[in-house]
N, CA, C and O atoms as a Tripos MOL2 file, in Angstrom:
@<TRIPOS>MOLECULE
protein
  228   227    57     0     0
PROTEIN
NO_CHARGES

@<TRIPOS>ATOM
      1 N         -23.0840  -26.8300  -37.9500 N.3       1 MET1
      2 CA        -23.0290  -27.7690  -37.0410 C.3       1 MET1
      3 C         -23.4300  -27.0140  -35.7350 C.2       1 MET1
      4 O         -22.8690  -25.9490  -35.4770 O.2       1 MET1
      5 N         -24.3500  -27.5100  -34.9310 N.am      2 ALA2
      6 CA        -24.8840  -26.9570  -33.6370 C.3       2 ALA2
      7 C         -24.0230  -27.5420  -32.4790 C.2       2 ALA2
      8 O         -23.7730  -28.7420  -32.3710 O.2       2 ALA2
      9 N         -23.6180  -26.6250  -31.6720 N.am      3 LEU3
     10 CA        -22.8650  -27.1110  -30.4360 C.3       3 LEU3
     11 C         -23.6420  -26.5530  -29.1380 C.2       3 LEU3
     12 O         -24.0890  -25.4080  -29.0700 O.2       3 LEU3
     13 N         -23.7340  -27.4510  -28.1910 N.am      4 ASP4
     14 CA        -24.4050  -27.2740  -27.1490 C.3       4 ASP4
     15 C         -23.6620  -26.1280  -26.1350 C.2       4 ASP4
     16 O         -22.4420  -26.0710  -25.9850 O.2       4 ASP4
     17 N         -24.4740  -25.3770  -25.5810 N.am      5 VAL5
     18 CA        -23.7890  -24.2770  -24.7450 C.3       5 VAL5
     19 C         -22.9370  -24.8300  -23.7240 C.2       5 VAL5
     20 O         -21.8800  -24.2400  -23.5010 O.2       5 VAL5
     21 N         -23.2480  -25.9630  -23.0060 N.am      6 SER6
     22 CA        -22.4730  -26.4120  -22.1140 C.3       6 SER6
     23 C         -21.0840  -26.9850  -22.5760 C.2       6 SER6
     24 O         -20.1140  -26.9910  -21.8170 O.2       6 SER6
     25 N         -21.0400  -27.4810  -23.9060 N.am      7 THR7
     26 CA        -19.8970  -27.8730  -24.5460 C.3       7 THR7
     27 C         -18.9430  -26.6710  -24.6770 C.2       7 THR7
     28 O         -17.7690  -26.7540  -24.3190 O.2       7 THR7
     29 N         -19.4930  -25.5190  -25.2150 N.am      8 LEU8
     30 CA        -18.7620  -24.3940  -25.4360 C.3       8 LEU8
     31 C         -18.1560  -23.8630  -24.0630 C.2       8 LEU8
     32 O         -16.9840  -23.5030  -23.9510 O.2       8 LEU8
     33 N         -19.1130  -23.8570  -23.0080 N.am      9 ALA9
     34 CA        -18.6290  -23.3840  -21.6670 C.3       9 ALA9
     35 C         -17.3850  -24.3780  -21.1410 C.2       9 ALA9
     36 O         -16.3910  -23.9590  -20.5490 O.2       9 ALA9
     37 N         -17.6190  -25.6490  -21.4460 N.am     10 ASN10
     38 CA        -16.4300  -26.5770  -20.9570 C.3      10 ASN10
     39 C         -15.0550  -26.2240  -21.5930 C.2      10 ASN10
     40 O         -13.9830  -26.2250  -20.9870 O.2      10 ASN10
     41 N         -15.2520  -25.9120  -22.9540 N.am     11 TRP11
     42 CA        -13.9790  -25.5300  -23.7930 C.3      11 TRP11
     43 C         -13.3800  -24.2910  -23.1890 C.2      11 TRP11
     44 O         -12.1940  -24.2260  -22.8650 O.2      11 TRP11
     45 N         -14.3030  -23.2400  -23.0390 N.am     12 ILE12
     46 CA        -13.6820  -21.9760  -22.4340 C.3      12 ILE12
     47 C         -13.0500  -22.2250  -21.0980 C.2      12 ILE12
     48 O         -11.9660  -21.7210  -20.8040 O.2      12 ILE12
     49 N         -13.7190  -22.9960  -20.2970 N.am     13 GLY13
     50 CA        -13.1550  -23.4520  -19.0460 C.3      13 GLY13
     51 C         -11.8070  -23.9690  -19.0420 C.2      13 GLY13
     52 O         -10.9080  -23.5530  -18.3110 O.2      13 GLY13
     53 N         -11.7050  -24.9330  -19.9300 N.am     14 ALA14
     54 CA        -10.3910  -25.6380  -20.2120 C.3      14 ALA14
     55 C          -9.2390  -24.6800  -20.7830 C.2      14 ALA14
     56 O          -8.0630  -24.8340  -20.4540 O.2      14 ALA14
     57 N          -9.6250  -23.7790  -21.5740 N.am     15 VAL15
     58 CA         -8.6880  -22.9050  -22.1670 C.3      15 VAL15
     59 C          -8.2190  -21.9390  -20.9950 C.2      15 VAL15
     60 O          -7.0490  -21.5710  -20.8950 O.2      15 VAL15
     61 N          -9.1910  -21.5680  -20.1440 N.am     16 ALA16
     62 CA         -8.7610  -20.6610  -19.1080 C.3      16 ALA16
     63 C          -7.9180  -21.3200  -18.1950 C.2      16 ALA16
     64 O          -6.9340  -20.7280  -17.7510 O.2      16 ALA16
     65 N          -8.1900  -22.5070  -17.8510 N.am     17 ALA17
     66 CA         -7.3280  -23.3080  -16.8910 C.3      17 ALA17
     67 C          -5.9270  -23.3870  -17.6510 C.2      17 ALA17
     68 O          -4.9180  -23.1030  -17.0050 O.2      17 ALA17
     69 N          -5.8300  -23.7070  -18.8010 N.am     18 ALA18
     70 CA         -4.5510  -23.9290  -19.4550 C.3      18 ALA18
     71 C          -3.7750  -22.6620  -19.6310 C.2      18 ALA18
     72 O          -2.5490  -22.6910  -19.7340 O.2      18 ALA18
     73 N          -4.4460  -21.5750  -19.6680 N.am     19 LEU19
     74 CA         -3.6950  -20.3310  -19.8950 C.3      19 LEU19
     75 C          -3.4370  -19.6580  -18.5670 C.2      19 LEU19
     76 O          -2.7830  -18.6160  -18.6120 O.2      19 LEU19
     77 N          -3.8900  -20.1390  -17.2790 N.am     20 ARG20
     78 CA         -3.7010  -19.5540  -16.0550 C.3      20 ARG20
     79 C          -2.2550  -19.2810  -15.6590 C.2      20 ARG20
     80 O          -1.9300  -18.2360  -15.0950 O.2      20 ARG20
     81 N          -1.3660  -20.2870  -15.9830 N.am     21 PRO21
     82 CA          0.0370  -20.0240  -15.5480 C.3      21 PRO21
     83 C           0.6690  -18.9560  -16.4390 C.2      21 PRO21
     84 O           1.5850  -18.2820  -15.9660 O.2      21 PRO21
     85 N           0.2660  -18.7550  -17.6560 N.am     22 LEU22
     86 CA          0.8250  -17.6150  -18.4370 C.3      22 LEU22
     87 C           0.2790  -16.4090  -17.9220 C.2      22 LEU22
     88 O           1.0390  -15.4440  -17.8390 O.2      22 LEU22
     89 N          -1.0190  -16.2800  -17.5250 N.am     23 ALA23
     90 CA         -1.5990  -15.0530  -16.9630 C.3      23 ALA23
     91 C          -0.9070  -14.6600  -15.6440 C.2      23 ALA23
     92 O          -0.7200  -13.4670  -15.4080 O.2      23 ALA23
     93 N          -0.5520  -15.5310  -14.8480 N.am     24 GLU24
     94 CA          0.2350  -15.4890  -13.5230 C.3      24 GLU24
     95 C           1.4970  -15.0000  -13.8470 C.2      24 GLU24
     96 O           1.9590  -14.1140  -13.1290 O.2      24 GLU24
     97 N           2.1810  -15.4360  -14.8530 N.am     25 ALA25
     98 CA          3.5830  -15.0820  -15.1150 C.3      25 ALA25
     99 C           3.6100  -13.5400  -15.7190 C.2      25 ALA25
    100 O           4.5140  -12.7450  -15.4620 O.2      25 ALA25
    101 N           2.5640  -13.2720  -16.4940 N.am     26 ILE26
    102 CA          2.5690  -11.9190  -17.0460 C.3      26 ILE26
    103 C           2.1500  -10.9500  -15.9560 C.2      26 ILE26
    104 O           2.6370   -9.8200  -16.0010 O.2      26 ILE26
    105 N           1.2990  -11.2600  -14.9770 N.am     27 GLU27
    106 CA          0.9530  -10.4980  -13.8250 C.3      27 GLU27
    107 C           2.2570  -10.2520  -12.9120 C.2      27 GLU27
    108 O           2.5360   -9.1510  -12.4370 O.2      27 GLU27
    109 N           2.9020  -11.2430  -12.7590 N.am     28 SER28
    110 CA          4.0760  -11.1440  -11.8960 C.3      28 SER28
    111 C           5.0970  -10.1910  -12.4940 C.2      28 SER28
    112 O           5.6420   -9.2870  -11.8620 O.2      28 SER28
    113 N           5.3020  -10.4780  -13.7610 N.am     29 HIS29
    114 CA          6.2770   -9.4880  -14.5410 C.3      29 HIS29
    115 C           5.8640   -8.0390  -14.3930 C.2      29 HIS29
    116 O           6.7020   -7.1920  -14.0860 O.2      29 HIS29
    117 N           4.5980   -7.7350  -14.6040 N.am     30 VAL30
    118 CA          3.9170   -6.3020  -14.7800 C.3      30 VAL30
    119 C           4.0530   -5.7460  -13.3390 C.2      30 VAL30
    120 O           4.4760   -4.5940  -13.2470 O.2      30 VAL30
    121 N           3.7210   -6.4750  -12.1060 N.am     31 ARG31
    122 CA          3.8180   -6.0340  -10.9470 C.3      31 ARG31
    123 C           5.1730   -5.6840  -10.4170 C.2      31 ARG31
    124 O           5.3470   -4.7800   -9.6010 O.2      31 ARG31
    125 N           6.2020   -6.4890  -10.9480 N.am     32 ASP32
    126 CA          7.7040   -6.2770  -10.5870 C.3      32 ASP32
    127 C           8.2950   -5.1830  -11.2380 C.2      32 ASP32
    128 O           9.3390   -4.6740  -10.8280 O.2      32 ASP32
    129 N           7.5900   -4.7320  -12.3860 N.am     33 ALA33
    130 CA          8.1260   -3.6550  -13.1600 C.3      33 ALA33
    131 C           8.3110   -2.1650  -12.3610 C.2      33 ALA33
    132 O           7.5270   -1.8040  -11.4830 O.2      33 ALA33
    133 N           9.3850   -1.4240  -12.7750 N.am     34 GLU34
    134 CA          9.5130   -0.1820  -12.1120 C.3      34 GLU34
    135 C           8.4950    0.7830  -12.6870 C.2      34 GLU34
    136 O           8.0430    1.6630  -11.9530 O.2      34 GLU34
    137 N           8.0740    0.6730  -14.0450 N.am     35 ARG35
    138 CA          7.1850    1.5990  -14.6260 C.3      35 ARG35
    139 C           6.2800    0.5160  -15.5830 C.2      35 ARG35
    140 O           6.6290   -0.5380  -16.1150 O.2      35 ARG35
    141 N           5.0440    1.1850  -15.5760 N.am     36 ILE36
    142 CA          4.0540    0.4570  -16.4700 C.3      36 ILE36
    143 C           3.8320    1.3950  -17.7180 C.2      36 ILE36
    144 O           3.5470    2.5800  -17.5480 O.2      36 ILE36
    145 N           3.9470    0.9290  -18.7870 N.am     37 GLN37
    146 CA          3.6800    1.8360  -19.9950 C.3      37 GLN37
    147 C           2.2270    1.6210  -20.5590 C.2      37 GLN37
    148 O           1.8850    0.5250  -21.0040 O.2      37 GLN37
    149 N           1.3980    2.6910  -20.5250 N.am     38 GLY38
    150 CA          0.1540    2.5790  -21.0770 C.3      38 GLY38
    151 C          -0.0470    3.7740  -22.0910 C.2      38 GLY38
    152 O          -0.3820    4.8990  -21.7220 O.2      38 GLY38
    153 N           0.1800    3.4360  -23.3480 N.am     39 PHE39
    154 CA          0.3200    4.4000  -24.4420 C.3      39 PHE39
    155 C          -0.7030    5.3680  -24.2880 C.2      39 PHE39
    156 O          -1.8760    5.0610  -24.0750 O.2      39 PHE39
    157 N          -0.2260    6.7010  -24.4040 N.am     40 PRO40
    158 CA          0.9490    7.2950  -24.5790 C.3      40 PRO40
    159 C           1.5440    7.7120  -23.0670 C.2      40 PRO40
    160 O           2.4600    8.5220  -22.9280 O.2      40 PRO40
    161 N           0.9640    7.1210  -22.1080 N.am     41 TYR41
    162 CA          1.2150    7.5530  -20.6990 C.3      41 TYR41
    163 C           2.2810    6.5580  -20.0290 C.2      41 TYR41
    164 O           2.3910    5.4040  -20.4450 O.2      41 TYR41
    165 N           3.0050    7.0170  -19.0500 N.am     42 HIS42
    166 CA          3.9530    6.2230  -18.2310 C.3      42 HIS42
    167 C           3.4370    6.3110  -16.9140 C.2      42 HIS42
    168 O           3.0950    7.4350  -16.5460 O.2      42 HIS42
    169 N           3.3020    5.3180  -16.0910 N.am     43 PHE43
    170 CA          2.7210    5.4150  -14.7380 C.3      43 PHE43
    171 C           3.9150    4.9830  -13.8930 C.2      43 PHE43
    172 O           4.5130    3.9300  -14.1180 O.2      43 PHE43
    173 N           4.2800    5.9220  -12.8040 N.am     44 PRO44
    174 CA          5.2440    5.5600  -11.7090 C.3      44 PRO44
    175 C           4.8660    4.2570  -10.9360 C.2      44 PRO44
    176 O           3.6870    3.9270  -10.8080 O.2      44 PRO44
    177 N           5.7030    3.6630  -10.5220 N.am     45 ARG45
    178 CA          5.4840    2.4180   -9.6900 C.3      45 ARG45
    179 C           4.4330    2.7600   -8.4900 C.2      45 ARG45
    180 O           3.5630    1.9270   -8.2380 O.2      45 ARG45
    181 N           4.4950    3.8620   -7.8160 N.am     46 LYS46
    182 CA          3.5790    4.0930   -6.7500 C.3      46 LYS46
    183 C           2.2010    4.1380   -7.0750 C.2      46 LYS46
    184 O           1.3680    4.0000   -6.1790 O.2      46 LYS46
    185 N           1.8480    4.3240   -8.3110 N.am     47 TYR47
    186 CA          0.4560    4.3880   -8.6550 C.3      47 TYR47
    187 C           0.0410    3.1210   -9.4600 C.2      47 TYR47
    188 O          -1.0680    3.2090   -9.9870 O.2      47 TYR47
    189 N           0.5940    2.1770   -9.6160 N.am     48 ARG48
    190 CA          0.4860    0.9320  -10.4480 C.3      48 ARG48
    191 C          -0.9010    0.3130  -10.0300 C.2      48 ARG48
    192 O          -1.6510   -0.1100  -10.9100 O.2      48 ARG48
    193 N          -1.2530    0.2520   -8.7080 N.am     49 LEU49
    194 CA         -2.3080   -0.5350   -8.3850 C.3      49 LEU49
    195 C          -3.6050    0.3540   -8.1580 C.2      49 LEU49
    196 O          -4.6420   -0.1650   -7.7440 O.2      49 LEU49
    197 N          -3.5170    1.6770   -8.4360 N.am     50 GLU50
    198 CA         -4.6620    2.5040   -8.5210 C.3      50 GLU50
    199 C          -5.3640    2.5820   -9.7980 C.2      50 GLU50
    200 O          -4.7420    2.2010  -10.7890 O.2      50 GLU50
    201 N          -6.5200    2.9990   -9.9360 N.am     51 THR51
    202 CA         -7.2490    3.0750  -11.2290 C.3      51 THR51
    203 C          -7.0730    4.3860  -11.7950 C.2      51 THR51
    204 O          -7.2040    5.3840  -11.0860 O.2      51 THR51
    205 N          -6.7770    4.4620  -13.0580 N.am     52 PHE52
    206 CA         -6.5960    5.6130  -13.8390 C.3      52 PHE52
    207 C          -7.5300    5.7420  -14.7870 C.2      52 PHE52
    208 O          -7.9820    4.7330  -15.3280 O.2      52 PHE52
    209 N          -7.9770    7.0490  -15.1460 N.am     53 GLU53
    210 CA         -8.8720    7.3130  -16.2500 C.3      53 GLU53
    211 C          -8.1230    7.9560  -17.2460 C.2      53 GLU53
    212 O          -7.7590    9.1180  -17.0640 O.2      53 GLU53
    213 N          -7.8260    7.3100  -18.3440 N.am     54 ILE54
    214 CA         -7.1100    7.6120  -19.5200 C.3      54 ILE54
    215 C          -7.9500    8.4440  -20.4570 C.2      54 ILE54
    216 O          -8.9240    7.8930  -20.9690 O.2      54 ILE54
    217 N          -7.6870    9.7310  -20.7490 N.am     55 PRO55
    218 CA         -8.5080   10.5330  -21.6240 C.3      55 PRO55
    219 C          -8.4190    9.9010  -23.0750 C.2      55 PRO55
    220 O          -7.3480    9.5130  -23.5420 O.2      55 PRO55
    221 N          -9.5240    9.8320  -23.6930 N.am     56 MET56
    222 CA         -9.5340    9.2740  -25.0600 C.3      56 MET56
    223 C          -9.3660   10.4710  -26.1140 C.2      56 MET56
    224 O          -9.9350   11.5450  -25.9180 O.2      56 MET56
    225 N          -8.6620   10.2740  -27.0970 N.am     57 CYS57
    226 CA         -8.3890   11.3480  -28.0670 C.3      57 CYS57
    227 C          -9.3930   11.2940  -29.0730 C.2      57 CYS57
    228 O          -9.3790   12.1000  -30.0030 O.2      57 CYS57
@<TRIPOS>BOND
     1     1     2 1
     2     2     3 1
     3     3     4 2
     4     3     5 am
     5     5     6 1
     6     6     7 1
     7     7     8 2
     8     7     9 am
     9     9    10 1
    10    10    11 1
    11    11    12 2
    12    11    13 am
    13    13    14 1
    14    14    15 1
    15    15    16 2
    16    15    17 am
    17    17    18 1
    18    18    19 1
    19    19    20 2
    20    19    21 am
    21    21    22 1
    22    22    23 1
    23    23    24 2
    24    23    25 am
    25    25    26 1
    26    26    27 1
    27    27    28 2
    28    27    29 am
    29    29    30 1
    30    30    31 1
    31    31    32 2
    32    31    33 am
    33    33    34 1
    34    34    35 1
    35    35    36 2
    36    35    37 am
    37    37    38 1
    38    38    39 1
    39    39    40 2
    40    39    41 am
    41    41    42 1
    42    42    43 1
    43    43    44 2
    44    43    45 am
    45    45    46 1
    46    46    47 1
    47    47    48 2
    48    47    49 am
    49    49    50 1
    50    50    51 1
    51    51    52 2
    52    51    53 am
    53    53    54 1
    54    54    55 1
    55    55    56 2
    56    55    57 am
    57    57    58 1
    58    58    59 1
    59    59    60 2
    60    59    61 am
    61    61    62 1
    62    62    63 1
    63    63    64 2
    64    63    65 am
    65    65    66 1
    66    66    67 1
    67    67    68 2
    68    67    69 am
    69    69    70 1
    70    70    71 1
    71    71    72 2
    72    71    73 am
    73    73    74 1
    74    74    75 1
    75    75    76 2
    76    75    77 am
    77    77    78 1
    78    78    79 1
    79    79    80 2
    80    79    81 am
    81    81    82 1
    82    82    83 1
    83    83    84 2
    84    83    85 am
    85    85    86 1
    86    86    87 1
    87    87    88 2
    88    87    89 am
    89    89    90 1
    90    90    91 1
    91    91    92 2
    92    91    93 am
    93    93    94 1
    94    94    95 1
    95    95    96 2
    96    95    97 am
    97    97    98 1
    98    98    99 1
    99    99   100 2
   100    99   101 am
   101   101   102 1
   102   102   103 1
   103   103   104 2
   104   103   105 am
   105   105   106 1
   106   106   107 1
   107   107   108 2
   108   107   109 am
   109   109   110 1
   110   110   111 1
   111   111   112 2
   112   111   113 am
   113   113   114 1
   114   114   115 1
   115   115   116 2
   116   115   117 am
   117   117   118 1
   118   118   119 1
   119   119   120 2
   120   119   121 am
   121   121   122 1
   122   122   123 1
   123   123   124 2
   124   123   125 am
   125   125   126 1
   126   126   127 1
   127   127   128 2
   128   127   129 am
   129   129   130 1
   130   130   131 1
   131   131   132 2
   132   131   133 am
   133   133   134 1
   134   134   135 1
   135   135   136 2
   136   135   137 am
   137   137   138 1
   138   138   139 1
   139   139   140 2
   140   139   141 am
   141   141   142 1
   142   142   143 1
   143   143   144 2
   144   143   145 am
   145   145   146 1
   146   146   147 1
   147   147   148 2
   148   147   149 am
   149   149   150 1
   150   150   151 1
   151   151   152 2
   152   151   153 am
   153   153   154 1
   154   154   155 1
   155   155   156 2
   156   155   157 am
   157   157   158 1
   158   158   159 1
   159   159   160 2
   160   159   161 am
   161   161   162 1
   162   162   163 1
   163   163   164 2
   164   163   165 am
   165   165   166 1
   166   166   167 1
   167   167   168 2
   168   167   169 am
   169   169   170 1
   170   170   171 1
   171   171   172 2
   172   171   173 am
   173   173   174 1
   174   174   175 1
   175   175   176 2
   176   175   177 am
   177   177   178 1
   178   178   179 1
   179   179   180 2
   180   179   181 am
   181   181   182 1
   182   182   183 1
   183   183   184 2
   184   183   185 am
   185   185   186 1
   186   186   187 1
   187   187   188 2
   188   187   189 am
   189   189   190 1
   190   190   191 1
   191   191   192 2
   192   191   193 am
   193   193   194 1
   194   194   195 1
   195   195   196 2
   196   195   197 am
   197   197   198 1
   198   198   199 1
   199   199   200 2
   200   199   201 am
   201   201   202 1
   202   202   203 1
   203   203   204 2
   204   203   205 am
   205   205   206 1
   206   206   207 1
   207   207   208 2
   208   207   209 am
   209   209   210 1
   210   210   211 1
   211   211   212 2
   212   211   213 am
   213   213   214 1
   214   214   215 1
   215   215   216 2
   216   215   217 am
   217   217   218 1
   218   218   219 1
   219   219   220 2
   220   219   221 am
   221   221   222 1
   222   222   223 1
   223   223   224 2
   224   223   225 am
   225   225   226 1
   226   226   227 1
   227   227   228 2
@<TRIPOS>SUBSTRUCTURE
     1 MET1         2 RESIDUE 1 A MET
     2 ALA2         6 RESIDUE 1 A ALA
     3 LEU3        10 RESIDUE 1 A LEU
     4 ASP4        14 RESIDUE 1 A ASP
     5 VAL5        18 RESIDUE 1 A VAL
     6 SER6        22 RESIDUE 1 A SER
     7 THR7        26 RESIDUE 1 A THR
     8 LEU8        30 RESIDUE 1 A LEU
     9 ALA9        34 RESIDUE 1 A ALA
    10 ASN10       38 RESIDUE 1 A ASN
    11 TRP11       42 RESIDUE 1 A TRP
    12 ILE12       46 RESIDUE 1 A ILE
    13 GLY13       50 RESIDUE 1 A GLY
    14 ALA14       54 RESIDUE 1 A ALA
    15 VAL15       58 RESIDUE 1 A VAL
    16 ALA16       62 RESIDUE 1 A ALA
    17 ALA17       66 RESIDUE 1 A ALA
    18 ALA18       70 RESIDUE 1 A ALA
    19 LEU19       74 RESIDUE 1 A LEU
    20 ARG20       78 RESIDUE 1 A ARG
    21 PRO21       82 RESIDUE 1 A PRO
    22 LEU22       86 RESIDUE 1 A LEU
    23 ALA23       90 RESIDUE 1 A ALA
    24 GLU24       94 RESIDUE 1 A GLU
    25 ALA25       98 RESIDUE 1 A ALA
    26 ILE26      102 RESIDUE 1 A ILE
    27 GLU27      106 RESIDUE 1 A GLU
    28 SER28      110 RESIDUE 1 A SER
    29 HIS29      114 RESIDUE 1 A HIS
    30 VAL30      118 RESIDUE 1 A VAL
    31 ARG31      122 RESIDUE 1 A ARG
    32 ASP32      126 RESIDUE 1 A ASP
    33 ALA33      130 RESIDUE 1 A ALA
    34 GLU34      134 RESIDUE 1 A GLU
    35 ARG35      138 RESIDUE 1 A ARG
    36 ILE36      142 RESIDUE 1 A ILE
    37 GLN37      146 RESIDUE 1 A GLN
    38 GLY38      150 RESIDUE 1 A GLY
    39 PHE39      154 RESIDUE 1 A PHE
    40 PRO40      158 RESIDUE 1 A PRO
    41 TYR41      162 RESIDUE 1 A TYR
    42 HIS42      166 RESIDUE 1 A HIS
    43 PHE43      170 RESIDUE 1 A PHE
    44 PRO44      174 RESIDUE 1 A PRO
    45 ARG45      178 RESIDUE 1 A ARG
    46 LYS46      182 RESIDUE 1 A LYS
    47 TYR47      186 RESIDUE 1 A TYR
    48 ARG48      190 RESIDUE 1 A ARG
    49 LEU49      194 RESIDUE 1 A LEU
    50 GLU50      198 RESIDUE 1 A GLU
    51 THR51      202 RESIDUE 1 A THR
    52 PHE52      206 RESIDUE 1 A PHE
    53 GLU53      210 RESIDUE 1 A GLU
    54 ILE54      214 RESIDUE 1 A ILE
    55 PRO55      218 RESIDUE 1 A PRO
    56 MET56      222 RESIDUE 1 A MET
    57 CYS57      226 RESIDUE 1 A CYS
């Protein structure tokens, strides 16, 4: 079954719009956290908005 690219794009856009409230709730929860866990590292709150390079094992 062939689907037009615009149809797929519309579906993806609809899913993104439907999931936006969930993404915002998760973002709010993470930003309010005292610590953010990034296995195996824990980042203190003061660094939560900065970019980290995590070494790969």
